[in-house]
N, C-alpha and C positions, 0 to 999 in steps of 0.2 A: 955530292948529292946533298940536296936541301933537307935539313931536319924537318921530319913530319910532325914534330911537336912544337906547338907555339910557345917558345922558350924565350921570347923577347918581349919588353915592354917599350913600346914606341909612343914617343911624346912629341908634339908639334910644339913650337915656340916661336917667338919673333926672331928673325935673323939678327945675329949678333949677340943673342942672350944665351947661347948654348952653354958657356961656361957657367953662368948663374943657375940654369936648370941642372946641369951636371952637379953643381955643388949642393944644390938642394936635395935632389933625389938620392945622392951618395950619402948625405947625412942621414936622411930620413929612412933609408934602406937599412943603415946600421943600426939606428934606434929599434927597428923592427927585427933585427937579426935575420935579414932576408939575405941569403947568399947569392952574390951575383956582382956584376960590374958594369960600367958604362964601356960599350964597345965602339961607339960612333958619336962624335959631337964636333964635327967639322965646322970651323968658324964660318958664320953667315949662311950656314945650310938650311937653317929653319927647322931643325928636329935633332932629337937625341935618341939613341938606341941603348937600352940597358938589357943585358942577358944574364939569364939566371945560371947558377952553376950546376954542372952535371945533366944539362939538357933537361931540367924539370920544367914543367909548363909555368909561365909567368902569372898565372891567374892569382896567385897568392898575394904578391906585391901589388898588383893592379887592384885588388879588393882593399888590401890594407892601407893604401895610399889613394883614396878617392880623388878623382880630378879637382872638386871643389876644395880639397885640403892643400893642394899645391898652388904656389904663388905663380911661377913662371910658365907652367905648361897651359897650352890651349886646347889640346886633345890628349886623351890616354886610351891606348889601344893594347890589347894582347896580340902579338904578331909572330909570324913565322920569319926565319931568316930571309934577306932579300933573295929574289928569284931572278936568275938570269935567263933572258929570253932571246929567241931567234926573231930576227926582224921578219922572217917569212911565215912565222906562226907564234903569235903572242898569246893566243887563247888557250890552246891544248894544255900547256904547263900549268896554267893558273887552275883550270878545271881539274886537271889530274890531281894537284896538290890538295884542292878542297875535298875531292872525292876520298882520297887516301886519309885524310885527316879525320873523316867522319863527321865534320861540322855542316851545318846548314843554316841559311840565313833568309831574312825576309825582305831584305833590300840590299843594293849595291851603291856605293859612293866611290867615284873616281876622284882622287885628290892629288895635288902636288905641293912641294914646298912653297911657302909664301915669299919666293924670290923671283927675280926676272928670268932666271934659268928655268925655274920650276913652273912659271906660267906658260913658257913656250911649249910645254907638254900637254896643256889643255886640250888642244884640237885633237891630239892623238888619242887622249883618253876618251874624248867625247865619240870618236869614230869607232872605238872598241866596245862602247856601251851596249848597244843592242845585240850585237853577235855574241858577246860573252854572257849577257842575260839569258839568251836563248839556250846557249849551250849548258849553263848551270842548271836550267830548269829541266832539261832533258836528263842531266846526270843526278838530279835529287839535290843539289846543293842550294837551290832557291825554291822557297815554297812559302805558301800563304801564312802558315803559323810556325814560328821558329822561335818562340819565346822573346821576340822583339830584337833578336840578334842582328846586327848590320855588319855586312862585309865591307872593309875599306881597301881600295887598291891604291896604295900611296907611290906614284910614279916618280922614280928616282931618275930615269933616263929613258930613252927610246927602247932600250933593251933590258931594262932593270925596274923591277916593281917588288914593293914589300907588302905582303898581304896581312892585313890586320882585322881584328873584329872588335866590336864594341857591344856594350849591354845597356839596357835602360836604367837610368838612374845614376850611371856612373860614366858620363860621356858628355861632350858638347853636342847639341843638336843642330848646330851650324856647320856647314862645309868648311873643313879646314880649321875648325875651331874658332871662326871669326864671325862675330856679329857685326854685319855691316848696316849702318844707319844712314839715313839721308840727312844732309845738313840743311837745317831750316833756312830759308833764304833772309829772314828777318832777325836771325840770332846775331848778337853783337861780336862773336868769335867762335872760331872751330872748336874752342875748349868745351862747348856747350854739350858735345858728344860724349865727352868723358863721364859727366854726370848721368846723362841719359843711358849709357851703356852700364854704369854702375848699378842703376835701379834694375834693368833687366837681369843683371848678374846676381844681385844680392837679395832682391825682393821679389818672392813668387808672384807671378802675374795675378793669381787669384786673391792676393793680399793688396793689391795696389788701391782698391776702393776703400780700404780700411786704413792703410799707412801713407797714402799719397793722395790726399783728397782736398777738395776746395775748402778753404777756411782755416786750414793749418797755418801755424806760425813757424817761420824758419829764419836762421841767419846764415848769410853767406860771407865768411871772413876772407878778406883779399878779394872782393867782389869785382872791381873794375876790370874790364868795362861792362861786365854783366852777363858772361857766357853761361855760367852756373846759376845766377839769378833768373835768367831767361827760363830755364827748365822748371824752377820753383813757382815762377809766375804762371807759366802754362798749365801747370797743375792746380792753379786756383788758390795758391798760398799767398800770405802776407809775408814780406821779406825785409829784415834789416840788413841792408848792404853796407859792409863796414870796409871802407878803403879810402885813402886819402886821395886816390885817382879819381877822374871823372866817369859817371855811369852813361850808358846810352840813353839818348833822350827818349827813345821809344819806350823803354822800360819805365822811365819816371813817368811817363804819360799815362801809364796803366792806373795809377794810384794805389798800387799794391806794394810800392817799394818806397822804404824809408832810408835815404842815403845819409850815412853818418861819417864824416871825415875824421875817423879815429883809427888807432893802432889795434888790428885785430887780435893781437897777442894780449892785450890787456882789457879789451872792451868786456862789460858785464851786462847781460840781459836784465830787462826790468821784471821779467817773469819767466817761468819755465816756458821752453820752446819745444816744438815737436822735432824739428830737424836742425842740425848743425851740418854745414857743408863747408869744405875749405880746400883751396887749390893755392895756397900761398908758396911762393919759392923761398925756402929756408931750409936750415939744417934740418934732417928728419927728426932728430931727438927733440929739437925745440918745438916742433909741431906736436910730438908726443906729449911733451910737458904741458902744452896748452890744452889738449884734448883731455888729458888725465883730469885737469882741474874742472872742466865742464862735466865730465862724467861723475867725478866724486861729489860735486855739489848739485848733481842731477839737474843741471840747466837745459839738458835736452833729453829726448827719449832715444833718438837715433842720430848717428853721425856717419857722414862719408867724407874722407880726407885722403889727400895725396901725400906721399912721401917722396921727395926728390931724391935720388940716388946717386952715390957717387960712381964714377966709371969703373972702379976696381971693387971686388969683394962686394957686390950688390946683395947677394943672397946673406952674408954675414950681417950687413947692416939691417936688412929687412928683419932677420931673426933677432938681432939685439933690441930693435925697436918694439917688436911684437911681444918678445918676452917680457921686456920692461913693463909695457902696458898691462899684460895679463897678470904679473905679479903685483904690481900696484893696486889694480882694482881688487883682487883677491884680498890683499892686506886691509883694504878699507871696507871689506865685507860686501862688495859690490859684484853681483853676478850678471855677466854679459855674455853675448855670443859675438865672437871676433872673427872676422874672415878678411883675406888680403889676397888680391889677384893683380896680375899685370895684364891689363886690359888691352885690347886692340888699339883703342884710341890714346892710350898712354905712351910716352916715350921713355925718357930716363926717369922713369918713376913707377910706383904701384899705388893702387887704390885700396884704402882699408874701410871696411864697414863694421860699426859696432852698434849693437842693439841692446839696451838694458833689458834683462829678464823681467818678466812680470808685466811687461807693457803691453798696451792693446795693439 
């Protein structure tokens, strides 16, 4: 019989990064002294399940480690243990579990792992959407005002589903935790979506007018052929594009780009800039060294940069880099907000955002 207490913490991730997410939440849970352990992290499954000890609700660790504080998680849910279903009646067990739990919700999302096997379940999930919604309304599990809570049905197979719940302010507002963006036809490379997603992730939409506006000055280190420069130009910024390689002619024709064939690790700006962005392929700590220099000298107000990760012990490398950056800035008396996420458009890398405090 399924435990009627939501004693699991369900996290989505990119397929193949389950060991990294496992290492991250295991270390972070230990720091919080939260009793529990990872009970499922199958290779290339696209999710990790953490279960609390003694069947206590997982709300504590869910609140203690908010989604935006995690690197490798795309979505964070308080969940019940997976539910086995009969193919003759997939709805009644779900409705019964929700009713017995005493929870109610304002909306329902049907989701699947971001894998080929998971995507094959999307048609089944869609066919069950309306019948389940009607049944939950009749049983009181779905109502207009329920504190913004959302019910997530995470389909593991045609006869297995994990029921989770999310809360406003501590969840991704995108199905599957994936922000899908359209690739601009005139962008020089697909890497352009990395920077666009980073802005959506790290800069609140209401702050775009004050922090991403026309007339700002930016630098793109390792710019060629101009995927990230494209985003800066599109926002109306003037850009120093630093790279020995060629830039896309269309970008140069805008008059907003000054291309300097120099080494991005040693180039210095003529004056303080608003933004530093960098997608250079190099050792993560070398990138940290460079970014620290920029921030200590206050050559920029905000920075977004990628760290290319090794195939093994990716969490350990991320932790090492972020700790070094935080310790160095603190030693220099520099206060800054630092965030790091493994974005949908990232591959073997993570994206870091740093904003100096006290900036407009």
